[in-house]
N, C-alpha and C positions, 0 to 999 in steps of 0.2 A: 515592847518589846519583852518579855519577859523572859527571864538568862536562867537556859538553862539547867536543873539541878544537876547534884555530884555526883547521883545513883544513878541520873542516863549518860551523863557522859562519860563515867566509867563502863557505861553499856555500848556506849561506841567508842571507846577503844577498845576495851576485849574483841570487839564485830573486826576492827583494822583490826589485829594483831590477831586472830583467829584466819581470817582471807588470807593472807603476808607470811605467814607459816605452811598456809597451804600449797602457796605460791613458791613460798622455798622448801618446801618436802618434793611436789613438781620436777623443779628447778636440779635436785640435791639426785632427785627417782634421774630425769635426766641426764647427768654427769656420767652422775655408775650406768647410765646404760655407753654412753660413749669412751668413760675407760670402758667396757669390757672391749668395745670395737676395737681400739685404740689398741687394744695388745693382745686381739685378735688379730690385724692387719703387722702387730710387729713378729706377732712370731710367723705367717705366713710370711713377710717381708725376711724375715731368716731364716728362714726353710728356703726359700728362696735366695738367697746369698753364699749360703752355706752349698747349696748344688751349683748355682755357678763356676763359686771357687772350688768345686769338684772336678765339672763338669773340665774349666782350667787348664786341671793337672791332670785328666788324663790327657787333654788336647796337646801339652808340655810333653808329656810321658813319649803319645806315640808320636808326635813331629821331631823328640830324640831318634827313636825308635826307625820310623825314616829316613832320616839323615845316615843313622848309622848300617841300615841297611841298602844302601844306597849306594854307599862305598864298598860297602864285603862288593858287595853285585859287579861295582866295577871294578877293584880289583881281579877277580873271579877274570874274568870275560876278558882285562886287558891280561893276563896271565894266560887265559883263555886263545890269543890271538895270536901275543908277543911266540910260547910258547908249540904250539902248536897246528893255528893254519899255517906260519909263515914255514915251518919247517918241512910243513905238507910242499909250500912251495918250493922252495929252496932242492926239496928232494925231484920237484919232478925239472926243477935248473938243472941241479946236477945231470940229474939221464939226455936232455935235452944238450950238453953237451956229451959226452958222451954220444948221439946220437950225427952231432955237428964234427967228430973227429968222422966216425964211419962214413959219414955223409960226404968225405973231403974228399973221395975220388968221382961225384955220382955230382950233375947239373950245377950247377950255380944257384940256380932259381932254388935247389929245395936248402942249400948250405945259409942262403939268406930268407927266407922264410923264418931257419931255427932261431938266425941269432935276433931277424925282429920279435920273434914270443920269447925267447931268452933278455930283450930287454923288456915286455910286459912283464911279464914273470919279478924283472929286479923291480921296478916297479910298483909292481902290487905288493912286496915285498916291506918296500919304501912308505906304502901307504900304511900295509897295516900298522905298523911300530909309531908313523904319528896317530889312528890310533889309537894305539893302548895308552902309550903315553898320556894323550889326550883325556882320552878315561879319565887312567887312574897309575901317574909313571914310580915304576916298580923304585925307582932311587929313592922315593919320599917313604916309602918302609925300607929298605937297603941302609938309607945311608945318611936318611935322618932331612928337616924340613929346610936347613937354608943348603942344602946340596938338592934339594927338590927344587930350588928356587934359580941357584944356578944356574940350571940348567933349560929352567924358563925362561930365564930371564937372557939368557944365549938365543935360545932363537926364537922370544919378540924379537930382538935387536935385528937377530940377522931378517926376520921377514918384516920389520918396519922401519929399520933404519933410528928405529928412535932409541939413547942409549938409556941403559934402566940401570942405579945407582945401586949397589946392594950392601947396605950396615948396619953389624948387628953390636952392643955393647950391652948384650945381658948372656957371656958363656955362661953354658952349667945350667940350665935353666930346666927343672923339671917338669914333663910335656905327657899328657896323654895322648895316647893315640888321637883319639879325639881329636883334642884339643889343637895337637899337629894339625892334622888335617884339615879342620877349620881353617885356622892361620894358611895356609896354606893355601886354601880356596877360596880365602877374601882376598886375599898380592893377586892371583891369578885373574880375578876377576876382576879387582878396581885396574888391575895391567891392563887387562885387556879390552877396556871401556875408556882407556888413556890413550891407546890405538884408533880405536873406532869412533871416540864424540870429540875430546878434546882440545884440537890440536898443536900439544906439546910438547917440543921441542927434546922432554928430558924426564925423567924420574925417580924417585928415591924410591928405595925399603929402607927402612930402619929400624930399628928392636932395642926398646931399651930395659932393661930392671929394676921396679920397682920393687918397694917392701911388700907387698900384696897381694902385687898382678904385673906379668908379660905387657908391655903396648905395643903395637905393631903402627906406626903412619907412611902410608904408602901416599908419596909427593908430587904431584908437576907441575909444570911452569903452563900449563895450558886458557885457554878459556874458565873462566868461573861459572855454574850454571845457581840454580836456585832450586834445592832438593823441596824444597815441602810441595814446588809446582812441579819436578817430574815425581813424585810421590800422587800428585792425584791425575800424572796421565794417566793412559789406557794401560791394559795392564804389563802388554809386551815391553813398553818403553820405563816401568819401575819392578820387573821380573828384579834384574840382575842386585839392586837395590835393596830387593827384596829378600833377596837368596842370603847378602853377607846378613843382613839384620839376621835375619833366623836364622842363620847359623850359631852365631855371638850370643844373643842370646839365649840358644839350650844352652851352649857351655858357660851363665851366669855373669854373664860380658859385658860393656861399653862399647856401645855404635857410634857415631862420630862422624860426620860432616861437613868438613871445613871449610866456605872457597868464597873470596874475594875476590872484584875485581884489583888485578893487576897486580894478584899475590898467588893466581891458580888455585889448589883444590885440595883438604886434605881427606884423605881416609882413615880414619883412626879408630882401631882396637885398643881395647886394654881388656882381658883372660882372664880374670885370677887367679893361682896357685891351689885351683881346687880338683883332687883326680879322684874320679870317683873308681873303687875298687873292681869295679870286675875291668877299668883297662889298664892296659899293662903300661907303665914309666920309661922314656925315655927321653936320650937329652935335646936342646934345642938344635945345636951344630955337633 
């Protein structure tokens, strides 16, 4: 076989190089196209992320607004029930008292009916006061968080026979009205759950002051539960826990459930000393 001439070899190598260059150019074009598409995707997802962050912030602001509005409505309805409606019923009771005296010489049947009506009115006044307190205890606004919790604990223990100890190692902590309300509502919900579900024989509410936050622990010696399973159940069964967690989140705080066999449950809330300008200041107790 005749060896290839040098000129032919050069031609073959040249053709191979041309083919390789063509492939490289095609690959380069493809890479540029893919890079452009990746940049477009990156830009698109960056826009989506920005929109998502904006939507999340709007949701947070709206949640905070709903919480504040809800408490304001509760306060207004509570005061109207306590001041206006109960005053009307008290006035009716006063008039019945006058009628009772005027009917002293009348038949016993009339006096008896008036007495029964007075009893109904008195029970109505008590019921309205209880509803007003459950909506928004006035002592929370007038005397502060600790006084409101003491009042709530007294009624809870009288109703359930479960003693609740309140301890605070956090004197003179500055809290906003919103944060004060958040702590009260979480404690109220947690203690109510103790009475409903835990089968506990006692409970505690403990406040401690830390460098940059106030901590509240609601502790019971009842049966433990798996919070992950509770959150996975139906809405009605988890609304209480979700409500507590959402309130704490609005305050930029930390919410945690610690529950173990034989040791009961701790609902822990940590709220930083962050007070918005739009809220007034007051002290913990």
